[in-house]
C-alpha positions as CSV (number, residue, x, y, z in Angstrom):
1,M,159.4,-89.3,62.1
2,A,159.1,-85.7,63.4
3,A,157.6,-84.9,66.7
4,T,154.3,-83.2,66.8
5,K,153.9,-79.7,68.3
6,P,152.2,-79.8,71.7
7,K,148.8,-78.1,71.9
8,P,148.8,-74.7,73.6
9,V,147.6,-74.8,77.2
10,D,144.3,-73.1,77.9
11,A,145.2,-71.2,81.1
12,R,141.5,-70.6,82.0
13,S,140.7,-74.3,81.9
14,V,143.7,-75.1,84.0
15,E,142.9,-72.4,86.5
16,Y,139.3,-73.6,86.7
17,K,140.3,-77.2,87.3
18,L,142.8,-76.0,90.0
19,M,140.2,-73.9,91.8
20,D,137.5,-76.7,91.4
21,G,139.8,-79.3,93.1
22,H,140.1,-81.5,90.0
23,Y,143.8,-81.9,90.5
24,D,143.4,-82.7,94.2
25,R,141.0,-85.5,93.3
26,M,143.3,-86.8,90.6
27,L,146.2,-86.8,93.2
28,A,144.0,-88.7,95.7
29,D,143.1,-91.3,93.1
30,F,146.8,-91.8,92.1
31,E,147.8,-92.1,95.8
32,A,145.1,-94.7,96.3
33,Q,146.3,-96.6,93.2
34,I,149.9,-96.5,94.5
35,A,148.8,-97.7,97.9
36,D,146.8,-100.6,96.4
37,A,149.8,-101.6,94.1
38,A,152.2,-101.5,97.1
39,A,149.8,-103.7,99.1
40,T,149.6,-106.2,96.3
41,L,153.4,-106.3,95.9
42,R,153.8,-106.8,99.7
43,R,151.3,-109.7,99.6
44,A,153.0,-111.3,96.6
45,Y,156.4,-110.9,98.2
46,E,155.2,-112.6,101.4
47,A,153.6,-115.4,99.4
48,M,156.8,-116.0,97.5
49,K,158.8,-115.9,100.8
50,A,156.4,-118.4,102.4
51,E,156.6,-120.7,99.4
52,N,160.4,-120.8,99.5
53,T,160.4,-121.8,103.2
54,L,161.6,-125.3,103.9
55,Q,159.1,-127.5,105.6
56,S,159.8,-130.9,107.0
């Protein structure tokens, strides 16, 4: 199956989004998602570690 050609980039649209702060907001959202995922992984790791601890 052949690859499709990418659509041409509309420079004005990209420039508008850049000046409007659209990409800054997207970056902030991605950073928040990454921070949430990292916190979830840390909690899961701690829970697994606690579960594997021997208790008498």
